[in-house]
N, C-alpha and C positions, 0 to 999 in steps of 0.2 A: 566676114563671112562664117569664120569658124564659130564665133560667138552665136550667130543666128542658128547655125546647125546644132550646136551644143543645147541652145534653148529649146528648139524643136525636138531633140533627142530627149531631153528632160521632161517636156510635156507629154511626149508619147509614152514615156516610162511611167509617169504619174497616172496617166489614164489606164495603162495596162495594170499598174499596181492596184487601182480601184476596181477593175474588172475582175481579176484574179482573186482578190480578197473577198469580194461579194460572192463569187462562185464557190470558194472554199467554205465560207460561212453557210452558204445555202445547201452544200453537200453535208457538212459535219453537224450543223445546228438547223435543221429545218424548222421553220415556224410551226408551232403546235397549236396556237390559237389565232383568232382574227382580232385580238385586241390591237387598237391603233398605237402602239408604243413604237419609238423609234427603232429598237432593236428588232421587234417582230417584222416591221416594214423592211429593214435591212435584209432580213433572212427570207423574206416571203417571195422574192423574185425567182422564178425557176432557173436553176443553175445552167440548164441546157441553153438558155437564151444569151448566155455570154461567149459561147464557144467560138463564133466566127469573129467576134470582135477581138477576143484574146488572141487567136491566130494572126490576125492581121496586124494588131498592135504589137506583138511579139516580133514579127517579121520586120515591121517598120522601125521598131526601136533597135532591133539588131543592125538593120542596113544603115541607119543614121549613125549608130555607134561605130560601124566599121568605116564609115567615111571620115568621121573625126578621129579615128584612131590614129591616123598618120600624124596629126598635130600633137596628140598625147604622147606618142612615141619619141618625137623629135623634141618637144618642148617640156611638157609636164613631167614625163619620166625622169628626164635629166635633173630637173629641179628637185625631185623627190630623192633621187640618189645622192645628189650633192649635199642636200640638207639631212641626209641619213634617216629619212623616214621610212625605215625598212618594214615596219609593220603595215604602214599604208600602202607601200610599193607591193608587198606580198599579198595583201588582201585583194589588191586590184589584179594582180596576175592571177590569183585564184579565181576571182570573178570571171575572167576570161574563160577558164576552163568550165566553170559551173554553168555559164550562160550557153556554152556550146553543148553541154550535156542537155540542157532545156531544149535547145534547138533540135537535137537528136530525137528527143521523146515527143516532139511536137506532132509528127505524123500519127503516132500511136494515140496521143491525146485526142487529136482530131477524129480519128477512126472509132474510138470507143464512145465518144460523145455524140457521133453522128447518128448512132442508134440508141439513143439515151432511153427509150422506152423499154429496152430489154433489162430486166432485173438481174439476170445472172452476171452482168459485167458491172454492177453498181460499185462493188469494192474496187474493181480496177479503175473505174472513173474517179473514184474518191482518192485512190493513191496517186494517180497521175495528176490530178489537180493539186494535191498537197505537195508533191515534188515541184511541179511548176510554180506554185505560189512561193515556195522556199527559194527557187532560182531567181524569181522576179524580185522578192524582198531583198535577198543578198545583193543582186545586181544594182538595185535602187539605193540602198544604203551605202554600199562601198563606193558607188559612183559619186554620190554626193560627199562623202568623206574625202575622196581623192580630189574632187573639184574644190572642196573647201580649204584643203591644205594647200593646193597649188594656187588657187584664186583663179577668178574668172577673167581670162584674157591677159593675164600678167605673165 
């Protein structure tokens, strides 16, 4: 059961990573031309179209992570401590705090993107998206690092 939940958590995190990365690219590097290149198509989707998906995926990923956290705390954390993987252990501990900060800014993120047509909050939306993108990338990379060090289900 834990492995199934871990895989579901990883898939949700992967979809979240894609959505927030697309949004961040759309905010910071909007498409300037209609040429059909891969990069222009990547940047041409309106960033506001990702907001609801990002909020739902963030909450889903966080809830699944909270469920499997018990198994991590009992099994994987002890393995990391015994093997003296202090940097991996510390990075995962920091991940917990950074993801909590992301959860805290999620209401502000949703509020400012809800009225995306207002130009006066464009910088605020860009900054919130950037912070959320950092949170998601940090969580994704550190989560995979900790899982790879510990091993899936061992």
